[in-house]
N, C-alpha and C positions, 0 to 999 in steps of 0.2 A: 439524602440531600438536605442541607441545612436551610433554615428559613433565611430570607434575605430582607434586611431592614432598609427602608427607603425614607430619607428625611425630606420633608417638605416644609415650606414656610406658610404659616397661617397668620392672618392679620386680626388682631384683637379689636374690640370696640374702641379702644383708645388709640388705635392706629399703629401699635407696636407689632413688629414681626416676631413671632415666636416659632420655635422649631417643634414640629410634631412628627412622630414616627409612625409609619404604616408598615405592616409586615406582610411580605409576600409569602404565603404558605408553600410548603413543598408541593402540595397538590396543584396550586395555581401555577407555580413555576413549571412543573412538569407538563401541565396542559398547554402552557405557552410554547414550550419546546416542541411538543408534538405538532402544534399548529405550524410552527416554523418549518419543521421537517416535512410535513405534508405539503406545505406551500412550495418548498424547494423541489420535492419529488414531482409535484404537478408541473412545475416549470421545466424540469428536466425532460419529462415525457413530451410536453408540448414542443420543446426545442428539438428533440430527437424525431418527432413526427415530421417536422418541417425539413430537417437536414438529412436524415438517414436515407430516404429513397434516392437521393442524388449521390451518395457515397459509393464509389466503385473500387476503392483500394483501402488502405489502412491509415486513418488520421494519425499524424505524427506530432505536429506542433502547429500553432497558428502563426500566421504572418498577417499583420493588420487585421486581426480578428477572424480570418478565414483559415480553414484547415489546409495544410499542405500534407502530402501523402507519401507513404512508403508503399511501393508496389508489392514487395514480398513480405512486409510486416516488420522488418528489422527486429528489434527486441520487444517492440510495443504492440505487435499484431494481435495478441490475445485480448487486449483491453476493449477494442471496439465491439467485437461480437459479445464479449462479456457484459459490456454496458447494455447492449440490446437485450441480452437474456434478462438482466435485472429489470429493464424497463418493461419487459413482458410480464414479469412477476408482479410488479406494482400495478400496472395498468390492466392486465388481463387481455391486452390487445394481441391477437394472433399474428398481426403483421410484423411485430417485433421478433417473434419466434422465427418467422420466415426469413427476415433479414439477417438475424443472428446466424442461422444455419448457412445461408449463402456466404456470409463473411467468413465464418469458421472454415468452411470447405476450402477456401483459398489458401489456408495454411497446410493443407494435406501434404504437399511435397516435403515439408520441413520436418515431418515426424522422424525421418531417417537422417537428419542433419547432425553431425558430430562436431561441428566447428565452433559451437558456441554453448555457453552454459544456460542461456535464457529460455530453455525449452519449457520450464515451469511457468514462466510468465506467458509464454505463447500458448500452451496447451491446457493449463488448469482452468482459467476463466472462460475458455472457449469450448474445448472438447470435453473436459471432465464435467463441467457444468452442463454442457449439452447432453451428455449421457445421463446425468442425474435427473435432468428435467424431461427427457424424451424416452429414455430407455433404449434408444437406438444403439445397437452393438457397434456400429461403425465408429462412433465417438469414443467409446471405451477402448476399442482395439487400437485406434490411432494414438490415444494418450499413452497406452502401454508401450507402443513402439517408440514414442518420444522418450519415455523413461529409460528404455533399453539403450537408446542413443546417448542419453545424458550420462549414464554411469560409465561410459567409455572414457569420459574425461577425468575419471578419478585417478589420482596419483597415489599409489600404494605407499611409497616411501614417506611422503609428506603427509599422507592422510587428508588430502584436500581435493576438491573438484576445481580443476583449472578453469579460470574465468574466460579468458580471451585467447584467440589464435587457433588456427586449425591444428589438429593432432599431427604430431610429427614435425612441426615447425618450431624453431627455437624461440621466436619472439613471444614474450609473455608466458612462457611455458611453466613458470613457477609462480604466476600471479594469481592471487585470490582477492576477491572483493566482497564486502559485507553484503551486497545485494543478493548474493547467491543463497543466503538464508531463505529467501522467498521462493527459490526454485526447488527446494527440498521436498515440498509437499507432493509434488508429482511423483517422487520416489516412494513416499509413504503410501500413496494411492496404489502404486504398482504392487507393493508387497501385500497390501490388503486384498487386492483383486486376484493376485496369482498365488498367494500363499508362500511366495519365495522371499525369504528374509534378506536376501542380498541387497535389495533396494533400500530397505529401512536401515540396514547395517551401514551402508555407505552414507546415507543421510545423517545418521547419528554420529558417525566418525567425523564427517566434515563439520558438523555443528560443534563437536567438542574441540576440534582444532580451532575453529573460529573463536570460540569462547576463550581459549588459552592465549591466542596471539593478538586478538583484536581488542578485547574489552579491558580498558584501563582500570586502575583501582577506583577512580571516581565514577565509573560506569559509561564514560564516553568511548568513542571508537574512531579510528581512522577509516578512510575509504578503502585502502588497499593494503595488503601485506604480501611481501615477496619471499619466496623460498628458492633454494637451489633445487631445480626440478630433478636433477640426477641423484642427489643424496637425500633430499627432504630437509636439509638444514635450513634453519630460519635465517633470513637476511635482514628483514626489518620492515617497518611501516612505510607506506608511500601514499600518494593521493593522485587522483585524476580529476575528480569533481569537487573535492573539498578545497579549503584555502591552503592547507599545508599538511604534511604528514602528522603534525601534532595537533591539528584542529579537529573539528567534529562536524562533518557535513550532515545537515539535519535530515535529509531524506534517507541517507544511509543509516542513520540512527533509527529512523522509523522502520526501515526494512528489518533491522535487527530486532526491534521490540516485537513486531508482528511475527517475524520468522522464528525467534526463540520460543515465543508463546505457542505457536503452532507445533513446533517440535516437542514441546512438553506434552501437548495434548496427544500427539501421535505415539510418543515413546514412554511417557510417564517418568522420564529422567528428571529428578529434582534439580540438577544443575541447570537445566534449561529454564526452569521457572525462576530460579534465583537470578539468572543472568538477565532474563526479560525484565524483572523488577528493577535490577540495578540500572539497566539502560533507560527504563521508563522514568525512574526517579531523577536521573541526570537531566533528561530532556525536559521534564516538568519543572525542575528547578531553574532551567535556563529559559523557559518560556516567558515571553513578555506579557504584560497585563492585557494586551489585545488578544491573547490566546492564538496567535499565528506565529509559527516558527520562522525565525530568520533562516536564510539559506545555509549558514554555517554558524553553529552556536559559539565557536571559539575564534571566529575571524576578528581582526582588529576592530572593526566597526560595530560588531555585535555588542549590545542588542539593538543597535539603531540602523542595521543594515537592511537590505531588501529582503522581502519575504519569499517563502515558497509554500503556496497553498497546497500543492500536492503532498509535501511532507506532512502537513497538518492532517490531510485526509487519510493517508496511510497510518499515521500514528494513532488517530482516533479509532480506526478499526482494530489495531493491535491492542489498544487500551481497553476497549469493550471486551475483547477476548480475555485479556489478562485479568480484568476485574472479576470475571466469572470463575476462572480456574484458580485464582489466588484468593478468592473470597475477600477482595478488597474494594469496597464500594467507592473509595476515593478515586480509583482509576476510571470507573464509569463516569463519575461526576466530571473529571477532567476531560474525558472524551466528549461528553455532552457540551461542555463549554467550547471546545475546539470546533465541533461540528456547527454549533450555533454561530460562532464567529465566522466560519466559512460561509454559512448561509446568509448572514447579515452583511458581510463586507466584500465577498469575493465572487458573487454571481455576476453573470453577464447581462442581467435582466434589463439594464438601462440602455443597452446598445441595440440598435436595429440591424447592425452588421454581423454581430457575433454569431458564429456557428457552434461554439462550444458552450458548455454549461457553466464552467468556472474559470475565472481569470486569476491573475496574480501568481501564476506559476513561474518557477525558475528551473530551466533545464540544466544548464552548465554555466554558472556565474563565472567560474575561474577562466573559462575559455571565451567569456562574453558571448555565449551562444544560447539565446533563448531566455531573456530576462523580461519579466512582466508579460507572460504569454499564457496560453491555455495548453494543457497537456492531456492526452487521452487517459493516462493513469490517474490524473487528478480527478477527472470526471468519474472514472470507474469507482475509485475508492470513496469519493464523496457519496455516490449513490449506494454503495455497499454499506457504508457506515450508517446512513439514514435508514436503510431497510433493516439493518441489525436492530435498530430501535423500534421501528414501526411494525415490522413483519418478521420477527425472529424465527418463527417456525418455517416460513417460506424461504428465508435466506439460508437456513440450515439445510433445507432440502437441496438448494442449489450448490452450496460450496462445502458442506459437511463440517459442522462445528462440534462434532462429537469428540470425546476423549476416551483414551483406553482405560 
């Protein structure tokens, strides 16, 4: 981390203002960042202590600063128990562990679900983390069942995992989305636990397909890519949550940065490391001076469009990971700047109504659905990113930051 110079005005005896420069040393800057992160983690725990006991389903999005809920968890069900697990790590409060287990248990029927690709989002932060923190075989077994369900969505001809739609139905049968990169770690977990390479092989195959068809020469990505499901032939890019098929939805870009870095750690495939760096370099070049991503980096009003704090939180976690495996400290420095910006400008601390930790999230700008809201994945990845800095050994124990 480089020193930061700060210019101030001093008044001489003659009354003239002259410029003087003080230097913030790396140590002082780092100490300030740690204070900011501890203050934010303290705020998060305080907020969760007040809100969590009254939560009986899965927070999905806020309306007028209050959580609205999904009863079965939708695609976001893993983040609430995941956030409670992280709160238990930071605070040492056993009540959070009890609440996390009760919330995770509600996902049990979905371990056999084959109609959606989001089983990684559902079961990694909830059940895999639960197993890693408690050793209870129930959580491990359920996560393995979810992985077995997920690989049924693999299309052999196109070498991709189908994103949406029930198996056997024609709608979206050839649709792939960049988000799926974040579901692949459930499969790498399954291979590691069972010794069966089929899970890892499918994850690697899907990641290679994603690299080939999603990542443009400049490192940007569309949200969606369509294939002919019967032949595996490529049809072309599309979007659901980005501005257009040629734009770059910032949260999708963040999923890719984090997901490709994770797949490099799990497989050792150099292509995935290079891809994560290309995607990170594009996003960082597009980032505005406030260090908060706009909702789509290539929308017409970018960089002056609305922000998505959740994209920033996801990207910061991916960058912290990438800095370590690529031995590139500039990625860590960028992650710290993003996390600091989120802590300084996006917390709900000034509101007496707010039930979430972080505001300024954008769920689906294109559909005008959820603009300037709080999102459970925003809260989860903000806390994960902060704990990656404050408590790296403990967060490794929870989510496994190891490499092959």
